[in-house]
N, C-alpha and C positions, 0 to 999 in steps of 0.2 A: 784737604781734609774733608771727610765726610759731616753732613752735618747729622745732629741728632732730630730726629722727628719730633713732633710736639706729643704731648700728652693728649688724650679726648678731655672734652670739657665736661662739666659735672651735669649737665643737659643731654650729652649724647649719650654717656653712661647709664643716665636714666630711661632714655628712648629704648636701648638696647634692652636693658632689662627687664621694660615691659613687652617687649616684641619677643624677646626669648617665654616671659610668661604666657604670653599670646597663646604661642605656638605651641609650647609645654600643653598647655591646656585644651588647646582645639583636639591635640595627638591623644589625651589621658580621656578625654569625650568620645572620639572617636574608637579606644580602642576597649570603653567600656561598652559600647554598642555593639560592637561584633563580639563580645564576651555575651550580652543579654542574647542575642542572635544564636547565636551556638547552646545557650542554656533552652531558650525555646523551643529549639530544631532537634534539640537530642535530649528534652526532657524525659527523663525516666521514669514519672510519675505513671504514664498511661500507657508506657511502654513503648510508644512511639519511636523515641530514641533510639531504642534496641533493634526495632525493626530496621529503622533505618539505617544503624550501622552494619546490619546483616546483609540485607538487600546491597550494600555496597561492596560490602569486603566479598559478596557473591559476584558481584559485577566484575568487580577487578580479577579477583580469578579467573575469571571465563577471558577477560581481554586479555591476561598476561598469556595464558594456555592457549589462545588464538593467535596472540600476536608472534607465537612460538614455535607455527606451523609451518611447514616449508613453502605454502604458498602465501603466506603472509610476508613471510622474508623473502621471497619472492618479488612480492608485489613493492617492499619497502626498496629492496635492493634498483629496481627500476626506475623507481619515483628518485632517490638518491642521484642515480646514473644520468636522469634525464636533467636533473637541476644542475649537475657538475657541468654537461655541455651546454646547456643554457648559458649557465654563469662561465665557460671562457668560451663560448663562441658570440656570445652578447656583448661581453664587455668590450668587446675592440670593436663592434659594429656603432655603440653607442656612441664613442669617441672618434668613429672615421671621418673624416669629411665628407663620405659619401650622405651620412644621417645628415649633414646641417642643414638640406631643404627640407627635409622631413620636420624639423625641430622648428624650423622657421613658418613652414606653413602652418604647424599643430599651434605657434605661439600666435599665427593672424589670423586664425580661425577663432580661437578662444576669446581674441578680443572682440571681433566684430560680428561671432554669433551670436553670441549674448543678447545683444538690444534686438536680433530679428526675432531670435527664438523668442522675449517676450512680447514681441509685438506678435507674432502669428499661434502665440499659446491660445485664445479665445477661438480662433478659427479652428486650429486642430480639435481642441475638445469636443466643439461642434461638429467636426467632420465625423469624430471618432463617434458620436453618439448616433449620429444617423447612420455611419456605417451598421452600428451593432443593431440597431435597428432595419437595418436591409437585409443583414443575416438572416436574422428572427423571421423576419415576415418570409424571406426567398428558403426557408430551410423544409418546405416540402419537395421543394425542385430538388434540392440534394440526392434523393436515391435515381432520381432517373438519371439526372447527371452522371452519377457512379455508374449506373448501368450502363450510359453511351460511353463512356470511357473504358469503361472494362470491353465492349462489345468493341472499341475502336484498335485496342490494344490485342486483344484477340486476332484481328483481322492483321495488324501490322506485322506483328508475329512470325506469319511464316515469310513474309517479303524481307523481312531483316534474316532470318536463316538463310534463302536463297541469296541476299546479297553477299553474307559472311563467306555461303560456299565459295560465289564466284571470286571475290577476295582471294578466299584461301587458292586457290585451283591457281590463281592469275596473280601469285607473288614475282616470280622470274619479270613478267613484264613489266608489274608495277617497279620493278626495282631501275629496270632500264630504262621507265618513261623518267621514274625521278633522277636518273645520273644525265640524262638529255636536257631536263629544266635546269637544272643546277650548274650546268655546261656551256648552256644556253645563257642565262641569267646572271653570273658570276661577274662577266665585266660590265653588265650594267649597273654594278652595285655602286664603283667610286661616282659616274656618270649621274644616276638618282640621288646623289649623298649632294651632288654640287648642283642637281635642279630644288632641290629640298632647301637649300639654305638660301638659293638664290627667291624659291620661292616664302619662303618663313619672311624674309627683308623688306618683299615686296609688298605682301600681306602686311605686316607691322607697319608700314609707310601707307599703307591704303586705310589702316585702319586710324592710325591718326591724323590721318586727311579728313576720315569720315568724323571723327567724334564730333566738331563743335556745329557742321549740319545738322547732325541726327540729334543734339543737344537743343536745337534750336524747333527742330520738327518736334519732339517730343512735347516743348514747352506750348509750339505753337496747339499740337494736340489735345495736351492739357485744359489750355484754357478755352480750347471749340468746347471739347466733353463738358467742361465745366458749367459753361453758357447755353450749352442744349441739354443739361441734365431736367430741366422740366417736358422738355419736350422726349425724352428716353423714358422717363417715369410714365408720361401721359400715355406711351405707345404699351410700355409694359402693361398697365391695367386694361388697357384695348383688349391686348393679346389673352390676357387673363379673364378676361371677360370672355372672349369669344370659346375661349376654350371650356368655360364654365356652361357656356349655352348649349355647346356640341354634346356635352357629357352625356347629357340625357341619350340623345340620337345614337354617340356610339354605345350605350350599352343596350340599346332596342337589339339595332342591329348586332351584337355580339350576342343578344338572348337568340335573336331568329336565326343567326348563323348554325348557335349549338343546336338548335332545334333540327335545323334541317341535317345537321349531321349525322343524328343520332336516327333521325328517321331514316339518313340513306342506309346508316348503318344497320339496323334492324331489318329494311330487305334487302341488302346484300349478304347479310347471315340467311336470312329466310332462302335465298336463291341458292346459296353455295349446299345450304344443308335441308333441301325439301323434305327426306324421309326419317327427319328427326319426328320424336313421338309428340303428336298433339293433345292437348287438353280436350277432356270427352264435356260436352256441357249437357247438364241435367236438367229437365224442366218438370216441375212440380205442378200438377194440376188439381182445383179446387176438386173435392169431394161431392 
């Protein structure tokens, strides 16, 4: 015989009543806020509410008329058809056993990449800032690079057209080559699969055997690097100092090379066009 459930106590009834009262009060406050928002938005005193309603009515009428056009109906049909095909073809793929490695890979990447991303975030920010500065400072070179790229494309166009003509004319010969290669390589496929399996097994064994020595070598290299850090820092400081001392020499050499190139360009230009108009020198003598 089923037992009769016990009635709630007086405290439980009071607690439920208070909770119901609080929820009802919050809902009423929310409804009041929404009412005030609607009143403030569509306040008829300054005419803004009527203008908003007129704009909304006009906009919705235009949208309704546009949605009834053949182009919009065709677009809606394509969207629905695409979603239907994605739903019918994507659902089996999501539960297919083939997708299990993909889900496992995504799970592993999600668990392991977050600490890595947190660690490299400062470096990525600095790299992004430096890349932006580099792009901004190298912007004067972009027109020249674009011109060179356009010239290279124009030079390659005849070559590509000639290659396309040759391949189009040689279609039967290409078919014979493909058939001969297929006949020659088809018997080798099983052998290649077996060799690949053996190579994979041997590679896995080699990796397993080399991991412990590699770990020892890495630890030793890390310890050596840590011990030689002062020497490396000193070497970097010497290299930077040498570059700072060479900077004036490099700038002077660049300036001299630029002057020489400009002078050579003037001489070459004068030699190429000697009959160009020359300037007239007018001398003024005192009276």
